[in-house]
KEBAKE-164309 format. One record per residue: residue in one letter; z, y, x of N, C-alpha, C in turn. Coordinates in Angstrom, 3 decimals, always signed. Atoms other than C-alpha are relative to their C-alpha. Example, Ala and Ser with C-alpha at 12.3 -4.5 7.8 and 13.67 -1.06 7.14 Angstrom:
("A", (+0.000, -1.190, +0.890), (+7.800, -4.500, +12.300), (+0.000, +1.200, +0.900))
("S", (-0.060, -1.190, -0.820), (+7.140, -1.060, +13.670), (+0.730, +1.090, -0.770))
//
This chain:
("M", (+0.000, -1.185, +0.852), (+0.000, +0.000, +0.000), (+0.000, +1.237, +0.889))
("K", (+0.085, -1.201, -0.798), (-1.014, +3.344, +1.471), (+1.133, +0.957, -0.365))
("E", (-1.095, -0.935, +0.211), (+1.460, +6.237, +1.786), (-0.134, +0.729, -1.327))
("E", (+0.213, -0.706, +1.265), (-0.116, +8.055, -1.171), (+0.392, -0.887, -1.172))
("S", (-0.360, +0.930, +1.066), (+0.280, +4.963, -3.370), (+1.508, -0.176, -0.085))
("S", (-1.456, +0.120, -0.009), (+3.922, +4.671, -2.294), (+0.639, +1.199, -0.686))
("R", (-0.541, -1.200, +0.644), (+4.568, +8.256, -3.392), (-0.172, -0.076, -1.507))
("V", (+0.232, +0.158, +1.432), (+3.010, +7.518, -6.785), (+0.993, -0.989, -0.585))
("F", (-0.954, +1.004, +0.469), (+5.169, +4.409, -7.132), (+1.390, +0.615, -0.146))
("L", (-1.344, -0.582, +0.031), (+8.356, +6.326, -6.305), (+0.145, +1.020, -1.121))
("R", (-0.057, -0.971, +1.103), (+7.505, +9.063, -8.781), (+0.149, -0.719, -1.338))
("R", (-0.085, +0.757, +1.265), (+6.967, +6.533, -11.588), (+1.322, -0.751, -0.098))
("F", (-1.292, +0.677, -0.032), (+10.082, +4.643, -10.517), (+1.090, +0.936, -0.525))
("R", (-0.987, -0.993, +0.430), (+12.116, +7.835, -11.043), (-0.180, +0.400, -1.462))
("E", (+0.290, -0.466, +1.358), (+10.403, +8.706, -14.311), (+0.526, -0.947, -1.072))
("R", (-0.452, +0.987, +0.994), (+11.426, +5.467, -16.080), (+1.104, -0.871, +0.600))
("P", (-1.088, +0.741, -0.661), (+14.787, +4.442, -14.612), (+0.456, -1.245, -0.756))
("S", (-0.457, +1.161, +0.772), (+15.615, +2.048, -17.459), (-0.902, -1.217, +0.211))
("S", (+0.948, +1.091, -0.240), (+12.543, -0.030, -16.522), (-0.184, -0.298, +1.480))
("S", (+0.138, +0.133, -1.451), (+13.072, +0.165, -12.755), (+1.206, -0.711, +0.602))
("L", (-1.069, +0.740, -0.677), (+15.087, -2.271, -10.616), (-0.067, +0.234, +1.498))
("L", (-0.108, -0.249, -1.430), (+16.311, -1.667, -7.090), (+0.718, -1.174, +0.650))
("F", (-0.565, +1.134, -0.715), (+16.915, -4.654, -4.790), (+0.154, +0.377, +1.473))
("L", (-0.258, -0.377, -1.384), (+18.524, -4.129, -1.381), (+0.686, -1.128, +0.755))
("D", (-0.671, +0.892, -0.925), (+19.351, -6.468, +1.467), (+1.229, +0.735, +0.550))
("F", (-1.205, -0.649, -0.541), (+22.692, -5.801, +3.206), (-0.084, +0.185, +1.520))
("D", (+0.011, -0.105, -1.462), (+22.734, -6.610, +6.949), (-1.366, +0.438, +0.508))
("G", (+1.253, -0.509, -0.542), (+20.103, -4.595, +8.789), (-0.713, +0.952, -0.937))
("T", (+0.614, -0.888, +0.994), (+19.290, -2.611, +5.639), (+0.976, +1.092, -0.428))
("L", (-1.065, -0.960, +0.323), (+22.536, -0.965, +4.491), (+1.050, +0.043, +1.103))
("S", (-0.961, +0.112, -1.098), (+24.545, -2.058, +7.529), (-0.749, -0.319, +1.280))
("V", (+0.627, +0.261, -1.291), (+23.531, -1.959, +11.182), (+0.402, -1.393, +0.478))
("I", (-0.262, +1.342, -0.506), (+23.227, -5.441, +12.693), (+1.051, +0.049, +1.108))
("S", (-1.083, +0.073, -0.978), (+26.333, -6.390, +14.686), (-0.120, -1.291, +0.795))
("T", (+0.014, +1.223, -0.807), (+26.894, -8.948, +17.423), (+0.728, -1.141, -0.698))
("S", (-0.692, +1.032, +0.777), (+29.166, -10.795, +14.960), (-0.011, +0.398, -1.464))
("P", (+0.060, -0.299, +1.435), (+29.055, -11.063, +11.133), (+1.140, +0.887, -0.477))
("E", (-1.145, -0.789, +0.450), (+32.542, -9.600, +10.749), (-0.026, +1.429, +0.533))
("G", (+0.074, -1.344, -0.567), (+31.543, -6.548, +12.790), (-0.952, +0.928, -0.737))
("A", (+0.955, -0.821, +0.744), (+29.011, -5.266, +10.236), (+0.684, +1.237, -0.578))
("T", (-0.546, -1.256, +0.504), (+29.582, -1.624, +9.297), (-0.992, +0.661, -0.938))
("L", (+0.851, -0.664, +0.981), (+28.168, -0.035, +6.170), (-0.343, +1.398, +0.486))
("H", (+0.407, -1.359, -0.364), (+26.157, +3.119, +6.843), (+0.911, +0.995, -0.717))
("P", (-0.957, -0.942, +0.596), (+28.475, +6.119, +6.223), (-0.428, +0.581, -1.345))
("A", (+0.480, -0.607, +1.250), (+26.255, +7.479, +3.433), (-0.376, -1.025, -1.058))
("A", (+0.540, +1.021, +0.903), (+25.368, +4.140, +1.839), (+0.789, -0.143, -1.291))
("R", (-0.805, +0.230, +1.210), (+28.277, +3.701, -0.576), (-0.200, +1.137, -1.012))
("R", (+0.183, -1.145, +0.905), (+27.936, +7.212, -2.004), (-1.385, -0.024, -0.636))
("Q", (+1.369, +0.061, +0.523), (+24.163, +6.828, -2.350), (-0.124, -1.091, -1.061))
("L", (+0.113, +1.132, +0.924), (+24.492, +3.438, -4.044), (+0.707, +0.274, -1.316))
("E", (-0.719, -0.299, +1.234), (+27.065, +4.651, -6.537), (-0.765, +0.996, -0.857))
("R", (+0.837, -0.942, +0.746), (+24.810, +7.546, -7.498), (-1.196, -0.715, -0.619))
("L", (+1.173, +0.717, +0.498), (+21.815, +5.238, -7.835), (+0.368, -0.953, -1.128))
("A", (-0.429, +0.961, +1.027), (+23.779, +2.682, -9.869), (+0.286, +0.676, -1.333))
("S", (-0.200, -0.729, +1.250), (+24.478, +5.388, -12.436), (-1.326, +0.326, -0.686))
("I", (+1.345, -0.306, +0.528), (+20.708, +5.763, -12.932), (-0.813, -1.273, -0.210))
("Y", (+0.816, +1.214, +0.012), (+19.107, +2.385, -12.154), (+0.870, -1.250, -0.029))
("R", (-0.648, +1.276, -0.229), (+19.982, -1.279, -12.180), (-0.195, -0.354, +1.469))
("V", (+0.026, +0.244, -1.446), (+20.872, -2.081, -8.567), (+0.547, -1.393, +0.280))
("C", (-0.437, +1.355, -0.362), (+21.156, -5.566, -7.076), (-0.033, -0.148, +1.517))
("I", (-0.064, +0.265, -1.437), (+22.269, -6.480, -3.554), (-0.373, -1.464, +0.231))
("V", (+0.501, +1.345, -0.273), (+20.445, -9.525, -2.158), (+0.277, -0.309, +1.468))
("S", (-0.485, +0.188, -1.364), (+22.116, -10.960, +0.928), (+0.031, -1.464, +0.420))
("G", (-0.221, +1.339, -0.527), (+22.413, -13.962, +3.194), (+1.480, -0.342, +0.040))
("R", (-1.441, +0.231, +0.061), (+26.182, -13.537, +2.975), (+0.374, -0.588, -1.363))
("P", (-0.470, +0.414, +1.324), (+28.200, -15.154, +0.178), (+0.098, +1.206, -0.931))
("A", (+0.042, -1.101, +0.962), (+27.959, -13.045, -2.977), (+1.332, +0.736, -0.091))
("K", (-1.313, -0.636, +0.116), (+31.712, -12.419, -3.242), (+0.341, +0.794, +1.255))
("E", (-0.277, -0.692, -1.267), (+31.893, -11.411, +0.415), (-0.728, +1.339, +0.063))
("V", (+0.748, -1.252, -0.084), (+29.131, -8.813, +0.222), (+0.479, +0.996, -1.050))
("S", (-0.578, -0.879, +1.020), (+30.639, -7.431, -2.991), (+1.245, +0.689, +0.539))
("A", (-1.232, -0.553, -0.560), (+33.965, -6.956, -1.192), (-0.297, +0.982, +1.130))
("L", (+0.359, -0.902, -1.093), (+32.276, -5.338, +1.819), (-0.554, +1.320, -0.514))
("L", (+0.671, -1.192, +0.524), (+30.293, -2.902, -0.294), (+0.972, +0.925, -0.746))
("K", (-0.984, -0.780, +0.770), (+33.038, -1.770, -2.687), (-0.624, +1.234, -0.647))
("A", (+0.695, -1.112, +0.641), (+30.555, +0.410, -4.579), (+0.105, -0.122, -1.510))
("E", (-0.145, -0.005, +1.451), (+31.264, +1.339, -8.180), (-1.368, -0.059, -0.678))
("G", (+1.218, +0.018, +0.807), (+28.593, +0.485, -10.736), (-0.975, -1.103, +0.328))
("I", (+0.901, +1.101, -0.368), (+26.877, -2.356, -8.882), (+0.618, -1.306, -0.474))
("S", (-0.571, +1.204, +0.614), (+27.376, -5.539, -10.850), (-0.783, -1.266, +0.304))
("C", (+0.824, +1.168, -0.303), (+24.700, -7.857, -9.436), (-0.063, -0.222, +1.504))
("F", (+0.037, +0.375, -1.407), (+25.066, -9.619, -6.084), (-0.597, -1.398, +0.103))
("I", (+0.634, +1.298, -0.259), (+22.702, -12.419, -5.071), (+0.369, -0.389, +1.420))
("G", (-0.477, +0.408, -1.314), (+24.260, -14.344, -2.183), (-0.692, -1.225, +0.540))
("L", (+0.560, +1.176, -0.688), (+23.223, -16.974, +0.348), (-1.493, -0.137, -0.276))
("H", (+1.460, -0.010, +0.154), (+19.561, -15.989, -0.016), (-0.466, -0.540, -1.352))
("G", (+0.396, +0.471, +1.325), (+19.545, -16.890, -3.703), (+0.679, -1.284, -0.426))
("L", (-0.683, +1.254, +0.323), (+21.752, -19.977, -3.604), (+1.151, +0.228, -0.981))
("E", (-1.075, -0.326, +0.931), (+24.458, -18.179, -5.595), (-0.147, +1.431, -0.505))
("R", (+0.105, -1.320, +0.638), (+24.908, -15.141, -7.825), (+1.355, +0.397, -0.580))
("L", (-1.189, -0.584, +0.629), (+27.773, -12.884, -8.887), (-0.495, +1.180, -0.833))
("E", (+0.563, -1.029, +0.883), (+26.743, -10.843, -11.923), (+0.964, +0.288, -1.146))
("E", (-0.971, -0.418, +1.022), (+28.994, -8.860, -14.233), (+1.303, -0.768, +0.140))
("G", (-1.256, +0.691, -0.264), (+31.936, -10.587, -12.569), (-0.034, -1.506, -0.165))
("V", (+0.131, +1.448, +0.224), (+30.621, -14.086, -13.341), (-0.737, -0.631, +1.178))
("Y", (+0.599, +0.686, -1.143), (+29.890, -16.402, -10.396), (-0.695, -1.288, -0.436))
("C", (+0.645, +1.297, +0.217), (+27.385, -19.263, -10.463), (-0.819, -0.367, +1.228))
("A", (+0.811, +0.520, -1.102), (+25.735, -21.441, -7.828), (-1.246, -0.646, -0.585))
("L", (+1.233, +0.649, +0.424), (+22.228, -22.836, -8.034), (+0.296, -1.431, -0.427))
("R", (-0.223, +1.360, +0.493), (+22.082, -26.071, -10.014), (-0.257, -1.025, +1.115))
("G", (+0.132, +1.042, -1.017), (+22.633, -29.023, -7.700), (+0.626, +0.350, +1.330))
("A", (-0.508, -0.426, -1.301), (+24.116, -26.965, -4.881), (+1.370, -0.584, +0.314))
("D", (-1.358, +0.480, -0.246), (+27.719, -28.099, -5.312), (+0.041, -1.438, +0.508))
("A", (+0.039, +1.396, -0.456), (+26.677, -31.694, -4.619), (-0.067, -0.089, +1.530))
("F", (+0.145, +0.005, -1.465), (+26.140, -30.680, -0.967), (+1.233, +0.528, +0.717))
("Q", (-1.203, -0.540, -0.624), (+29.648, -29.335, -0.369), (+0.519, -0.924, +1.102))
("G", (-0.503, +0.956, -0.988), (+30.743, -32.507, +1.456), (-0.880, -0.079, +1.229))
("T", (+0.954, +0.074, -1.115), (+27.592, -32.713, +3.571), (+0.102, +1.233, +0.878))
("M", (-0.072, -1.244, -0.766), (+27.885, -29.056, +4.587), (+1.295, +0.062, +0.801))
("A", (-1.272, +0.010, -0.726), (+31.545, -29.515, +5.549), (-0.097, -0.881, +1.244))
("E", (+0.185, +0.896, -1.147), (+30.633, -32.455, +7.804), (-0.886, +0.658, +1.052))
("A", (+0.947, -0.635, -0.927), (+27.707, -30.573, +9.335), (+0.646, +1.173, +0.731))
("R", (-0.682, -1.148, -0.602), (+29.897, -27.530, +9.969), (+0.847, -0.441, +1.201))
("G", (-0.817, +0.489, -1.099), (+32.321, -29.533, +12.090), (-0.844, -0.500, +1.160))
("Q", (+0.836, +0.580, -1.047), (+29.547, -31.294, +13.988), (-0.770, +1.055, +0.784))
("I", (+0.753, -1.025, -0.737), (+27.493, -28.190, +14.828), (+0.948, +0.845, +0.835))
("T", (-0.992, -0.739, -0.784), (+30.658, -26.422, +15.974), (+0.300, -0.751, +1.306))
("E", (-0.271, +0.816, -1.183), (+31.378, -29.308, +18.359), (-1.197, -0.004, +0.952))
("R", (+1.196, +0.114, -0.848), (+27.781, -29.515, +19.624), (-0.393, +1.307, +0.676))
("T", (+0.355, -1.297, -0.605), (+27.535, -25.794, +20.418), (+1.189, +0.654, +0.699))
("R", (-1.208, -0.662, -0.509), (+31.068, -25.143, +21.687), (-0.110, +0.365, +1.476))
("R", (+0.165, -0.317, -1.423), (+29.945, -25.142, +25.337), (-1.024, +1.117, +0.229))
("L", (+0.987, -1.080, -0.136), (+27.273, -22.509, +24.642), (+0.725, +1.332, -0.184))
("R", (-0.775, -1.236, +0.049), (+29.171, -19.346, +25.507), (-0.815, +1.120, -0.661))
("G", (+0.704, -1.076, +0.712), (+28.257, -16.482, +23.172), (-0.635, -0.466, -1.297))
("V", (+0.535, +0.552, +1.251), (+27.043, -18.825, +20.396), (+1.168, -0.234, -0.948))
("T", (-1.081, +0.144, +0.977), (+29.159, -18.719, +17.241), (-0.530, -0.644, -1.283))
("V", (+0.344, +0.657, +1.255), (+29.173, -20.757, +14.038), (+0.717, +0.727, -1.136))
("E", (-0.556, -0.701, +1.153), (+29.688, -18.928, +10.734), (-0.004, -0.929, -1.214))
("D", (-0.136, +0.831, +1.193), (+30.964, -20.831, +7.720), (-0.267, +0.850, -1.237))
("K", (+0.327, -0.712, +1.228), (+29.232, -19.531, +4.584), (+0.188, -0.879, -1.230))
("G", (-0.177, +0.915, +1.110), (+30.214, -22.468, +2.447), (-1.194, -0.928, -0.135))
("L", (+1.182, +0.838, +0.230), (+26.878, -23.873, +1.261), (-1.093, +0.217, +1.043))
("I", (+0.919, -0.221, -1.117), (+25.096, -22.517, +4.342), (+0.822, +0.137, +1.277))
("I", (-0.645, -0.140, -1.304), (+26.049, -22.791, +8.012), (-0.928, +0.818, +0.893))
("A", (+0.793, -0.855, -0.866), (+24.862, -20.045, +10.354), (+0.436, -0.164, +1.455))
("V", (-0.253, +0.091, -1.435), (+24.584, -20.467, +14.124), (-0.583, +1.260, +0.641))
("H", (+0.428, -1.279, -0.564), (+24.449, -17.034, +15.780), (-0.072, -0.084, +1.528))
("Y", (+0.110, -0.037, -1.454), (+23.163, -16.588, +19.325), (-0.296, +1.408, +0.515))
("R", (+0.199, -1.386, -0.424), (+22.964, -12.783, +19.449), (+0.849, +0.320, +1.230))
("G", (-0.877, -0.229, -1.144), (+25.857, -12.851, +21.914), (-0.479, -0.665, +1.273))
("C", (+0.545, +0.696, -1.171), (+23.821, -15.064, +24.251), (-1.435, -0.443, -0.296))
("P", (+1.395, +0.327, +0.349), (+20.034, -14.902, +23.592), (-0.608, -1.111, +0.845))
("E", (+0.564, +1.031, -0.879), (+19.321, -17.170, +26.563), (+0.383, -1.414, -0.440))
("A", (-0.408, +1.321, +0.506), (+21.075, -20.001, +24.700), (-0.771, -0.399, -1.257))
("A", (+0.731, +0.234, +1.249), (+18.594, -19.831, +21.813), (-0.618, -1.397, -0.062))
("Q", (+0.695, +1.291, +0.008), (+16.641, -22.931, +22.828), (+0.985, -1.160, -0.162))
("Q", (-0.997, +1.063, +0.101), (+19.748, -25.099, +23.259), (+0.631, -0.031, -1.392))
("A", (-0.598, -0.076, +1.336), (+21.261, -23.864, +20.006), (-0.950, -0.544, -1.054))
("E", (+0.974, +0.480, +0.971), (+18.057, -24.537, +18.102), (-0.187, -1.515, +0.100))
("K", (+0.140, +1.452, -0.177), (+17.745, -28.026, +19.582), (+1.148, -0.729, -0.696))
("A", (-1.171, +0.628, +0.620), (+21.291, -28.873, +18.450), (-0.067, +0.097, -1.518))
("A", (+0.064, -0.206, +1.455), (+20.774, -27.400, +14.978), (-1.108, -0.837, -0.626))
("A", (+1.134, +0.761, +0.534), (+17.380, -29.070, +14.481), (+0.332, -1.492, -0.074))
("L", (-0.371, +1.420, -0.018), (+18.752, -32.497, +15.450), (+0.993, -0.306, -1.122))
("L", (-0.993, +0.217, +1.047), (+21.708, -32.141, +13.096), (-0.632, +0.101, -1.385))
("A", (+0.691, -0.138, +1.285), (+19.466, -30.958, +10.261), (-0.732, -1.284, -0.354))
("E", (+0.718, +1.252, +0.229), (+17.365, -34.093, +10.676), (+0.961, -1.125, -0.357))
("E", (-0.983, +1.049, +0.249), (+20.438, -36.338, +10.751), (+0.599, +0.099, -1.402))
("K", (-0.696, -0.227, +1.269), (+21.976, -34.795, +7.624), (-0.939, +0.250, -1.181))
("G", (+0.945, -0.275, +1.079), (+18.795, -34.203, +5.639), (+0.077, +1.438, -0.481))
("L", (-0.097, -1.415, +0.331), (+19.274, -30.434, +5.745), (-1.264, +0.737, +0.447))
("V", (+1.152, -0.826, -0.372), (+16.761, -27.621, +6.195), (+0.447, +1.017, +1.042))
("L", (-0.294, -0.989, -1.036), (+16.736, -25.485, +9.348), (-0.849, +1.238, -0.235))
("H", (+0.702, -1.262, +0.202), (+15.841, -21.826, +8.844), (+0.309, +0.943, +1.151))
("R", (-0.158, -0.916, -1.134), (+15.287, -19.257, +11.612), (-0.032, +1.449, -0.483))
("G", (-0.039, -1.417, +0.336), (+16.204, -15.575, +11.330), (+0.167, +0.836, +1.250))
("R", (-0.197, -0.899, -1.131), (+17.067, -12.618, +13.564), (+1.192, -0.459, +0.829))
("M", (-1.018, +0.532, -0.901), (+18.989, -14.346, +16.380), (+1.029, -0.854, -0.734))
("V", (-0.880, +0.887, +0.746), (+20.433, -16.793, +13.877), (-0.784, -1.208, -0.496))
("L", (+0.565, +1.229, +0.565), (+19.752, -20.373, +12.780), (+0.888, -0.386, -1.171))
("E", (-0.791, +0.390, +1.159), (+20.822, -21.568, +9.353), (-0.303, -1.438, -0.406))
("L", (+0.112, +1.332, +0.574), (+21.465, -25.082, +8.110), (+0.232, +0.141, -1.505))
("R", (-0.034, -0.212, +1.446), (+20.759, -25.167, +4.364), (-0.196, -1.310, -0.759))
("P", (+0.282, +1.168, +0.841), (+20.796, -27.718, +1.526), (-1.495, -0.072, -0.301))
("P", (+1.437, +0.152, +0.282), (+17.314, -29.148, +0.774), (-0.315, +0.268, -1.468))
("L", (+0.244, -0.415, +1.382), (+16.959, -27.224, -2.495), (-1.039, +1.110, -0.019))
("P", (+0.995, -1.075, +0.101), (+14.166, -24.927, -3.694), (+0.672, +1.315, -0.385))
("F", (-0.590, -1.301, +0.279), (+15.687, -21.469, -3.372), (-0.448, +0.999, +1.059))
("G", (+0.367, -1.059, -0.927), (+15.106, -18.151, -1.652), (+0.143, +1.334, -0.689))
("K", (-0.141, -1.337, +0.573), (+15.331, -14.426, -2.127), (-1.129, +0.310, -0.978))
("G", (+1.132, -0.255, +0.883), (+11.886, -14.375, -3.711), (+0.216, -0.562, -1.391))
("A", (-0.235, +0.638, +1.301), (+12.764, -16.827, -6.474), (+1.124, +0.709, -0.745))
("A", (-1.127, -0.675, +0.637), (+16.065, -15.030, -7.137), (-0.403, +1.357, -0.564))
("V", (+0.478, -1.311, +0.464), (+14.393, -11.626, -7.397), (-0.924, -0.168, -1.203))
("E", (+0.934, +0.226, +1.106), (+11.637, -12.981, -9.621), (+0.746, -0.392, -1.271))
("D", (-0.793, +0.391, +1.161), (+14.195, -14.601, -11.924), (+0.675, +1.219, -0.635))
("S", (-0.654, -1.206, +0.520), (+16.092, -11.304, -12.250), (-0.998, +0.896, -0.718))
("L", (+1.001, -0.879, +0.596), (+12.930, -9.355, -12.995), (-0.506, -0.541, -1.331))
("R", (+0.510, +0.582, +1.249), (+11.695, -11.777, -15.636), (+1.067, +0.046, -1.090))
("R", (-1.068, -0.041, +1.004), (+15.091, -11.891, -17.365), (+0.230, +1.413, -0.528))
("K", (-0.297, -1.367, +0.399), (+15.439, -8.117, -17.435), (-1.230, +0.767, -0.470))
("G", (+1.215, -0.622, +0.497), (+11.812, -7.311, -18.226), (-0.331, +1.331, +0.633))
("A", (+0.269, -1.259, -0.697), (+11.402, -4.587, -15.594), (-1.496, +0.236, +0.182))
("E", (+1.390, -0.375, -0.248), (+8.145, -2.710, -15.126), (-0.261, +0.277, +1.475))
("R", (+0.131, -0.342, -1.409), (+8.833, -1.705, -11.528), (+1.204, -0.519, +0.765))
("A", (-1.095, +0.455, -0.854), (+10.891, -3.061, -8.650), (-0.260, +0.428, +1.435))
("L", (+0.052, -0.335, -1.424), (+11.620, -1.797, -5.154), (+0.938, -0.959, +0.715))
("Y", (-0.822, +0.913, -0.798), (+12.897, -4.275, -2.561), (-0.066, +0.459, +1.455))
("A", (-0.059, -0.388, -1.408), (+14.063, -3.259, +0.924), (+0.747, -1.047, +0.802))
("G", (-0.636, +0.995, -0.851), (+14.856, -5.731, +3.695), (-0.583, +0.011, +1.399))
("D", (+0.356, -0.098, -1.420), (+14.573, -6.360, +7.414), (-0.350, -1.318, +0.686))
("D", (+0.137, +1.284, -0.692), (+14.149, -10.096, +8.069), (-0.976, -0.927, -0.729))
("L", (+0.945, +0.961, +0.570), (+12.032, -13.169, +7.345), (+0.368, -0.402, -1.426))
("T", (-0.404, +0.373, +1.361), (+14.102, -14.051, +4.265), (-0.430, +1.050, -1.014))
("D", (+0.430, -1.077, +0.896), (+13.095, -10.687, +2.806), (-1.509, -0.040, -0.250))
("V", (+1.448, +0.168, +0.195), (+9.404, -11.468, +3.298), (-0.266, -0.856, -1.232))
("D", (+0.103, +0.855, +1.187), (+9.893, -14.146, +0.639), (+0.049, +0.853, -1.263))
("A", (-0.093, -0.905, +1.152), (+10.916, -11.396, -1.807), (-1.223, +0.905, -0.090))
("F", (+1.218, -0.817, -0.010), (+7.978, -9.209, -0.744), (-1.143, -0.746, -0.691))
("R", (+1.102, +0.796, +0.542), (+5.574, -12.012, -1.597), (+0.154, -0.231, -1.494))
("S", (-0.226, +0.165, +1.440), (+7.192, -12.557, -4.986), (-0.410, +1.258, -0.763))
("L", (+0.407, -1.250, +0.655), (+6.703, -8.884, -5.871), (-1.519, +0.082, -0.103))
("H", (+1.465, -0.069, +0.002), (+3.037, -9.077, -4.892), (-0.609, -1.015, -0.962))
("R", (+0.492, +1.023, +0.920), (+2.540, -12.299, -6.857), (+0.188, +0.447, -1.453))
("M", (-0.252, -0.467, +1.362), (+4.108, -10.767, -9.954), (-0.937, +1.133, -0.400))
("E", (+0.968, -1.054, +0.297), (+1.809, -7.763, -9.683), (-1.321, -0.590, -0.474))
("E", (+1.248, +0.648, +0.383), (-1.127, -10.144, -9.958), (+0.115, -0.710, -1.344))
("E", (-0.180, +0.828, +1.197), (+0.370, -12.187, -12.812), (+0.398, +0.794, -1.245))
("I", (-0.554, -0.730, +1.142), (+2.018, -9.539, -15.009), (-0.668, +1.369, -0.124))
("E", (+0.695, -1.264, +0.218), (-0.043, -6.718, -16.421), (+1.018, +1.132, -0.147))
("G", (-0.870, -1.160, +0.096), (+1.617, -3.351, -15.923), (+1.180, -0.003, +0.948))
("F", (-1.120, +0.054, -0.938), (+4.155, -4.544, -13.352), (-0.455, +0.480, +1.375))
("S", (+0.295, -0.415, -1.378), (+4.273, -2.916, -9.911), (+1.258, -0.094, +0.853))
("G", (-1.118, +0.147, -0.920), (+6.476, -3.523, -6.886), (-0.265, +0.734, +1.296))
("L", (+0.110, -0.654, -1.300), (+7.169, -1.778, -3.600), (+0.867, -0.778, +0.987))
("A", (-0.685, +0.781, -1.028), (+8.076, -3.958, -0.600), (+0.222, +0.901, +1.206))
("V", (-0.342, -0.940, -1.065), (+9.911, -1.838, +1.980), (+0.577, -0.752, +1.195))
("A", (-0.472, +0.624, -1.229), (+10.288, -3.099, +5.546), (+0.909, +0.962, +0.744))
("V", (-0.941, -0.789, -0.796), (+13.315, -1.837, +7.449), (-0.235, -0.410, +1.451))
("V", (+0.571, +0.365, -1.300), (+11.892, -1.725, +10.958), (+0.975, +0.231, +1.153))
("S", (-0.763, -0.108, -1.244), (+13.653, -2.367, +14.267), (-0.804, -0.663, +1.105))
("S", (+0.685, +0.644, -1.127), (+12.711, -3.677, +17.698), (-0.076, -1.514, -0.176))
("E", (-0.022, +1.439, +0.238), (+13.460, -7.189, +16.359), (-0.810, -0.424, -1.219))
("S", (+0.706, +0.316, +1.248), (+11.243, -7.002, +13.259), (-1.008, -1.129, +0.187))
("P", (+1.000, +1.070, -0.091), (+9.297, -10.234, +12.702), (-1.363, +0.510, -0.450))
("R", (+1.371, -0.427, +0.300), (+5.530, -9.855, +12.518), (-0.291, -0.057, -1.490))
("E", (+0.295, +0.177, +1.421), (+5.406, -11.141, +8.930), (+0.561, +1.131, -0.848))
("L", (-0.618, -1.081, +0.761), (+7.722, -8.353, +7.733), (-0.949, +1.194, -0.087))
("L", (+0.909, -1.149, -0.045), (+5.239, -5.678, +8.817), (-1.329, -0.312, -0.676))
("E", (+1.260, +0.386, +0.628), (+2.235, -7.640, +7.566), (+0.086, +0.010, -1.527))
("E", (-0.144, +0.165, +1.444), (+3.622, -8.131, +4.059), (+0.543, +1.238, -0.721))
("C", (-0.634, -1.144, +0.649), (+5.270, -4.751, +3.426), (-1.034, +0.993, -0.538))
("D", (+0.815, -1.103, +0.515), (+3.882, -1.833, +1.429), (+0.364, +1.318, +0.673))
("L", (-0.516, -1.223, -0.615), (+6.000, +0.780, +3.186), (+1.004, -0.411, +1.067))
("A", (-0.945, +0.281, -1.073), (+7.930, +0.762, +6.479), (+0.865, +1.227, +0.251))
("V", (-0.915, -1.102, -0.307), (+11.014, +2.859, +7.209), (+0.755, -0.347, +1.276))
("P", (-0.660, +0.258, -1.285), (+12.815, +3.266, +10.564), (+1.497, -0.281, -0.137))
("G", (-1.394, +0.389, -0.013), (+16.076, +1.332, +10.439), (+0.799, +0.394, -1.231))
("V", (-0.898, -0.284, +1.116), (+19.093, +1.876, +8.226), (-0.066, +1.469, -0.398))
("D", (+0.132, -1.428, +0.322), (+18.747, +5.664, +8.483), (-1.208, +0.249, -0.888))
("G", (+1.200, -0.139, +0.822), (+15.256, +5.319, +7.027), (+0.228, -0.458, -1.423))
("V", (-0.339, +0.476, +1.344), (+16.636, +3.338, +4.090), (+0.784, +1.063, -0.757))
("I", (-0.833, -1.010, +0.649), (+19.249, +5.997, +3.333), (-0.850, +1.201, -0.396))
("D", (+0.899, -1.106, +0.332), (+16.565, +8.679, +3.449), (-0.851, -0.350, -1.220))
("L", (+0.811, +0.434, +1.149), (+14.393, +6.663, +1.036), (+0.824, +0.006, -1.272))
("L", (-0.866, +0.033, +1.184), (+17.302, +6.129, -1.348), (+0.296, +1.404, -0.514))
("S", (-0.295, -1.378, +0.420), (+18.014, +9.847, -1.365), (-1.149, +0.576, -0.814))
("R", (+1.174, -0.479, +0.732), (+14.483, +10.388, -2.697), (-0.060, -0.582, -1.410))
("L", (-0.034, +0.596, +1.327), (+15.299, +8.229, -5.735), (+1.047, +0.659, -0.893))
//
């Protein structure tokens, strides 16, 4: 989408707020990426901006973190929809639900968590994050250990029948279920009957949502979406190829939100 088309989209988005949905990733979009998950810091202006926007639009946070965790980190009034674990769970209007079939993998994930922790414990700078239904292996603290960490995670995924997913200096072990940010966003849009949707994100998991917006534009007459890439030195190639608009980092997101 060219810059002129993006301006037209944003103008129409503002003109019909009741028919417009705003989807935002958390880490790398509203919060600068940290060397550890617990070190994430919300942009100073983000909470105020989000609370203002939530009084006008329907706002949904779509994160790789657990839904309850990102809700607690954000602490923004008016936001009632949190899609967690890349679409594996949802917290909406205070009601939590996991994807059908996900709870059956609780035991497998617990076993895998202990085993991947043991297999990577000698890799200094590599940390294992327990997300419940997803296990994340972070190597941002030691990029040179990426190959060893991936080898260990890939072998365990094969042993346990799990799916290995690669992100920004992170590997995730996931249940073998059909889910993703794209499916979660599409489900929300179809249930709420929105005419327009803006999605902003910074990683490969967000590309899935970009593609869903583009697919819905082709399938649903009158629907339009804007896929916003939050660009950094680590941006995957696919993010830039699939986006309609690119903004420079978290500051660029805050500037875009101020225009809404």
